[in-house]
Steps between C-alpha positions, in 0.01 A plus 500: 500500500554637150533381146590709196729498196840622617554732206204713604550478874522812715720416797377603843837642608598770751463847354797727447485845662381772262753731342277754327180524700418742780278430802201689365167513682238241603227737382326521269478137395572419136744666260501879519726715287631802690800723554712435807616767748828530311316580176561161342195346336412136537229262613409387850384138522307370802338158542314355798616139542439420864653156544762516226870439568630714212369697201666571166393783273538384139536753217459404134631670188347482152695183424348335813836500676447494875693696762439415865526742790455357851283715725669487840297767679208360699258730684176371651507195271554721193809442287616818331776679312565801275674438168654814343461537127199271468218689335157471338461213258735271691360146525545306819386215724598332826646171616416422859697249708366297789396159622329248271254314722153480340379289795540814711379735225852622414554513120804723445689417182765744368496328161169671434500863390215678675290794388502791744145524643542880496621519138323787324553359154570153365680406180442156352276204572527174690585229252773431249790731431301698246131403498263305725494129428285398205215250466573164656786645705519572869659788684876429528590272789764755604222728627425255780685494830448126522575217254179456305576155358623340822414124481314501832226748416372518855835655593549708184470837670759408765803452271680824411573576135833682469470603135521871426164659417633842392470442121130422542397774744391857421701770666396794712582840350626806687253779426593867519290810449606537137426132436159516663389806307664648196470855626671446835336509843138394490335591829130533404448850639341612174304179447122548505376197691126467445431403866155374405290437814401138551126555443572666164733225378444261211776238478619337177712188541746462213819327399773731368599256228157360415332840475752639252628202296235518225405867509524629140558858613809417706829473309609139476827560687302629801238228518509293814689766697463778754562746220216340305257555785614863518433549128213739413315221316481292819412798718224604260301183566534532878390863494210431264381216720524723808687278747686677780773243575683216332578201719807345338559127525841437663784715369760397757781296345375143477625161382354218292426171676685186400183307418396772254842518336486123450175543304628790293283749691574806711352662806277771352317644799822552699393370843848354552702791632873497560584873513276730702671825397558434131252567217477178300769529233293311242262796476772756418540647152798722579747252650567300816815661643285726716310668216186306595477706819470829311262343248270387779505847656412663171207258462372601844533868412308452176217322680490768767486771235196318359336505846559129561653351813739204498438209738741206508396140560777385734605151609672517839353174627747268321791509256606319184727265697204264564529207745799297612548364147499848346794704369735712709468848353518751784349479851546126543875537456525819707331363812238231445393484864486877530278568200259205476248333728629148555292202600558281808742309282734787413574342162147594399318830461174614652293560188200729548519617138482186289831603341742301713612760755377789714704803601542525878355849538520488880880524470609867529736487202231344277252762611764762425557357152129525421441846644821639348380367165154651539636840599746491210223445245298787649770758562748427220289327233185709544235230542172566680416174672524124517286190469649230724485149359390245765509771766383260771842331481661833588264541796599172665693536823655168591235283339151650507377804310517790746354842422740640764799345324830689464445556128160663540617699802803639317292599196244675722758731658732556205475868394549412131309175460190585700428779250491287185237261370522159668306206356503154655434174327355386833584131495778245467498120463579418863265406781287799602628698204163626369466847654255695281366791704756461779780740402533817710421859401730653235459180296265423216442140394425300191143391576451154354159480671396776258641308203321177589166663578481700179607204288240280669223756459548540128539128433178428690658314792355710784170417666442849638659844498618538860870473427470710185361789704808500723740487205331779304502733802862467610510170693425654839474148644875465437640851541276714726723470806801682644433817306537329163312642204327355192817553297666229711335269246678468167218359289599278212338237281815387323872527570816377331440167675199329338279549197488831319157666498428372151609147592278517807194501271651264241644207696393291795812283490862615498722428202851510640667229291747755362650535849636147472347372824230277358230758572545433872606856585262790556181499701205275418261743674453762230140600581458559130219438252555439130154627399404157369796416276854416609764708326484744212201477268340673202150450642355853497270440799780368718732778389237766576438352845873496576539864407202586723654308788824691454308826517322375814823410675676827412199707600459321832867549582511869418175584684598319820620688807868436565805524272451329162786314333497415131746267329667639189315391190177391670341818369569388144437125518850361556507120506751240618299231318396337825841499674429601861862484617705667227795574730746339255348622172734777386341504157181622327291286738568762768590809298223750442367483144439861399340395170187416703419870492454471123182302574200734560359275774817509705534876445149537643599299807804723556279805454258369763785449747622856438143633535453327835838615632418858397165476681673367807761775501236769448265391780608469864191294581658220292833513689403549861750565777279360777276199538128539440281533809160440340379825660440859383787739566305824520147607588251392236756284322475146372704204611852509357450146370174324422428159349203417278326194366397467137157632604645834604448432872772535761658172597377335818704259711318212336575628151874451557440128554252454215635317196536746219747670274390864483621774733457877491756725672423870558789732591386835635732782398315734737586283800876459479639499853836663431596863442764655277827660615319828572250326725215533250260210462557304179193481280474296182249347262316188613516175306299183469662180376296187433683170457306215341682166463209278395499388135143617431400864452343652810258787546614728781341800665713807563474643853254789515514823702673602721786310342471678166263676265647325198802296395753562222650183356881512490603135450315195374716191456232333287609746229827499312490877458414697810219759535562855389391824670198538271329188631178597686486440876296229668224598742548420868261225599479384141595160365754389245620163378859401568673269257606164636836517678552875498576807710343842466626819660277806539560851623214596728330829401402668829138593562 
């Protein structure tokens, strides 16, 4: 069945034999510019389309005139051909012919121009002929393979729409060496990758656009772009703060959802991928005919030169095509059954992601798409690792999450991918999808148990300190198996998803009305505390308490064993004004406000974060490579980790169960279990941290000999300005009074 205006129809007719295209090669997939054996330059096109009946390569000139070239060569389900004379900058797409039978999961529709899943650059956006649809509008109906306004809505996705989508679809771009990098071949041999070991890493989650859009030191034409992030003004802040890696929110080409376009909003975070090889064109300052590839590479080089690794947040669990009522943009029209997990009713999709569809990673060609993409970003784009969104969805075999799944097995043996940083978001929305602590060696994980415990401790919601002890010391209850190490735990208190750190101490209730969903979106479980007043206030007592709580949270994070992750702007008091789901706020709500650093209080917070990161990087006892044993590691030594009550006594079993909110943690630098590369035992200073979450001041006793002769105060979160080197030491065994809700950090002076 089909229904469409005749003047825009694309007839499904037999294809004429090609006159100007050579057989070419089925490998590599995508569009690759090269010189043939006869010395003639051109581009080889190769597309996997397993069940298709025919494939047309469609080339577009600057006037949007389309020329079609049937690909008649078929090798191992890959359609391919070599077109002489086609070079870098050429825009293209595909039309794929086949059966229309949604009841069986078949959704081929040659009226729909499809983006090459291997396209290395994308020009344009999904929407109208020039710009995305404006407020009150929807994405054009031509983008959909089915008739959206079919009278019988329960059958809407089963009626084929034969209107041409080409005017509304972005085009893939052929990328050559000169297009990708202005100087020619760019092979990374001279690139200085930092290769920071996991235990030494401090991650900084940022959004390319949001981090740079309001930076006064970045030229206006570069704001919001890869070039803006590579600018010295942006790098200066990262270097001054001391982070070792940026974790970039998605930079794969992505699309804006119809429901957002209808409300005049856009997808800001980018978790709606449609091109796994293409840097998102909207973040390019230099152009979108392939220039974005070189711009991205130069950004990576600039970060590497500053000693900073680049980790990409990647979304291989689903695509922007959504569920059965979503648009036909790429994979759905190439081979719907081959790329997506379908439900028992093949019209529907198995949705483990909450986004309408799930990629069928068990299929060899889907697994190839993902691993080819990952290797491309490492070997040709220079990145240092990946954070996998909803990684549990990738680890599902047929239905259940399986830690022996094809995806995890392929990654474990891949000579390129097993050497880079791999971070799992260890859950999805399906049954059995929560897998924190379950991923195999090589993987680190976002540890939401850490997030929840630390939030609860500082808001006074914990009855004892048992769970806090595990989180501070590397979460051995989750990760001490299979040879995993403490750095398997990526510790975080905030992430892009949820309140900012400042909002965490300012709001108890989300304020998401600006998202246009009646404040129904976003989690209700914020584990936040507003310090007695909801929202911003001029009350000096509330403001002082909030700043102290921010210092407490930052200090706890950066003193904990594991890999800390900060969110860009948390170190300077960035706020989203209570919005805990700002995924569609591409505006100052989400952009980092650099004018905050003009306020002395926020400058002091940023200085504290930098001070703590510098301490961490200087002292191996604060970034351990092995779990604590609670035993001495040489004759006459102390335990590598000891816990103390407020009275200066070592914790007993009963003390862990006793209601209270004060915990002392002693890290012995003389009892580190590991050795350096020369086999020499690592020796460091020893430190004592005391965390006190009760509102009232508390007198505590510092542990006496043999733990220390005296203690030098390094950090006190009850103070706005931190102690200096001239401050006199505190005697071991002596008492001092901690301010309510505060952390102190001491260096132990040996006896």
